[in-house]
C-alpha positions as CSV (number, residue, x, y, z in Angstrom):
1,M,5.5,-9.8,-10.5
2,A,4.8,-8.2,-7.3
3,I,7.5,-6.6,-5.2
4,F,7.5,-6.8,-1.4
5,K,9.3,-4.9,1.3
6,T,9.7,-4.7,4.7
7,N,9.6,-1.7,6.7
8,R,13.4,-1.5,7.0
9,D,13.5,-2.2,3.2
10,I,10.6,1.5,3.2
11,F,12.3,3.0,5.5
12,S,16.7,2.4,5.4
13,T,17.4,1.8,2.3
14,P,14.5,2.5,-0.5
15,W,16.2,2.3,-3.7
16,E,17.7,-1.2,-3.1
17,D,16.4,-3.5,-0.5
18,E,13.4,-6.0,-1.3
19,L,12.1,-8.9,0.3
20,F,13.1,-11.6,-1.8
21,N,13.4,-15.2,-1.7
22,E,15.3,-17.3,-5.1
23,N,13.0,-20.3,-4.2
24,W,9.9,-18.2,-5.3
25,M,10.9,-18.6,-8.9
26,D,10.4,-22.4,-8.6
27,H,6.9,-21.8,-10.2
28,D,5.0,-21.4,-13.0
29,V,2.8,-18.3,-12.0
30,P,3.5,-15.6,-9.9
31,Y,4.1,-15.9,-6.0
32,A,3.3,-14.0,-3.4
33,P,4.4,-14.6,0.3
34,P,1.2,-16.2,2.7
35,T,-0.3,-13.5,4.4
36,V,-3.6,-13.3,7.0
37,N,-6.5,-10.8,7.2
38,W,-6.3,-8.0,9.5
39,K,-9.2,-8.4,12.1
40,Y,-10.2,-4.4,12.3
41,D,-10.5,-4.4,16.1
42,R,-8.0,-1.3,16.4
43,E,-6.4,0.8,14.3
44,M,-3.1,-0.6,12.5
45,K,0.0,0.9,12.6
46,I,2.9,0.8,10.5
47,E,4.5,-1.3,13.2
48,D,1.9,-3.9,12.3
49,V,2.7,-4.7,9.2
50,E,5.7,-6.9,8.4
51,I,5.7,-6.7,4.7
52,W,4.0,-4.5,2.4
53,E,3.3,-4.9,-1.5
54,Q,4.8,-1.8,-3.3
55,I,2.4,-0.4,-5.2
56,C,4.3,2.0,-7.2
57,Y,7.7,3.8,-6.8
58,K,9.9,6.8,-7.9
59,T,13.6,7.5,-7.7
60,G,13.6,9.7,-4.5
61,G,12.0,7.6,-2.2
62,I,8.8,8.6,-3.4
63,G,6.6,5.2,-2.9
64,L,2.9,4.2,-2.7
65,Y,2.5,0.5,0.0
66,A,0.1,-1.3,0.5
67,A,0.0,-3.5,3.8
68,Y,0.6,-7.3,2.5
69,L,1.1,-8.6,5.9
70,P,-0.9,-8.7,7.9
71,Y,-3.6,-7.7,4.6
72,A,-5.9,-4.7,5.3
73,E,-7.0,-1.6,3.4
74,F,-4.0,0.2,5.2
75,Y,-1.8,1.8,2.4
76,I,1.7,4.8,3.2
77,V,3.6,6.9,0.7
78,T,6.3,8.2,1.4
79,G,8.3,10.5,-0.5
80,K,11.0,13.6,-0.3
81,W,9.3,16.0,1.2
82,I,9.1,14.0,5.1
83,Q,11.5,12.7,6.8
84,Q,11.7,8.7,5.9
85,K,11.0,7.4,9.5
86,P,7.7,5.0,10.3
87,G,6.4,8.2,12.6
88,N,6.8,10.6,9.4
89,V,4.9,9.0,6.5
90,E,1.2,9.3,5.4
91,C,-0.8,7.0,6.7
92,F,-4.3,6.3,5.3
93,Y,-6.4,3.8,6.9
94,G,-9.8,1.7,6.6
95,P,-12.8,2.5,4.5
96,G,-11.9,4.7,1.8
97,S,-7.9,4.6,1.9
98,M,-7.5,3.5,-1.4
99,Q,-8.8,6.1,-3.1
100,A,-7.3,8.8,-0.8
101,A,-3.8,6.9,-0.9
102,Y,-4.2,6.7,-4.8
103,R,-5.1,10.7,-5.2
104,R,-2.0,11.6,-2.7
105,A,-0.1,9.3,-4.7
106,K,-0.8,11.1,-8.1
107,E,-0.4,14.4,-6.3
108,V,3.5,13.4,-5.3
109,G,3.9,12.6,-9.3
110,L,3.2,9.4,-8.7
111,I,1.7,7.0,-11.5
112,V,-0.9,4.6,-10.3
113,A,-2.3,2.0,-12.6
114,V,-6.0,1.6,-11.8
115,Q,-6.9,-2.2,-11.7
116,Q,-10.2,-3.9,-11.0
117,T,-9.5,-5.2,-7.3
118,W,-11.5,-8.4,-6.2
119,V,-13.6,-8.0,-2.6
120,D,-14.9,-10.7,-1.1
121,D,-18.4,-10.1,0.6
122,K,-17.6,-10.1,4.1
123,D,-15.2,-6.9,3.5
124,L,-17.4,-4.8,1.0
125,W,-17.7,-2.1,3.6
126,L,-14.4,-1.1,3.7
127,Y,-15.1,-0.4,-0.3
128,Q,-18.6,1.9,0.5
129,P,-18.5,5.4,-1.0
130,T,-17.4,7.7,1.8
131,E,-18.3,11.2,2.0
132,A,-15.5,12.7,0.1
133,K,-16.4,9.9,-2.8
134,Q,-20.1,11.3,-2.9
135,Q,-19.0,15.0,-3.1
136,G,-16.7,13.7,-6.5
137,N,-13.5,14.9,-4.5
138,I,-11.7,11.9,-5.3
139,I,-9.9,11.4,-9.1
140,L,-8.0,8.1,-9.5
141,S,-7.0,8.7,-13.2
142,D,-6.0,11.1,-15.9
């Protein structure tokens, strides 16, 4: 089951809090809170995100999170090497951000499972090869 967090959960007490509603357990299939798509009319900021999906986390506040509400290609990597407040996390936004965020997560010791992702045709522009990918600089797994 996916873990969802708010900014407060990530930056105040990342080792204990998560967004949870006990009614989510009333379903036969994994439940996720509703979301809306980001319009990409401007660059997203941490403050624009109400709910994050936790991709992976390890002790010490090191984590990789993806914007869930609103839903966008926006990722943050948190960790003990940076002060835990919104202005000092590493952010990855827009086309190629998933690969860059996964690469950075791997560099800081996170083990990220790479899975197949379904992308609607209208959103394919976010996943087109970037210059870094064409040069072969992005490694997603061992």
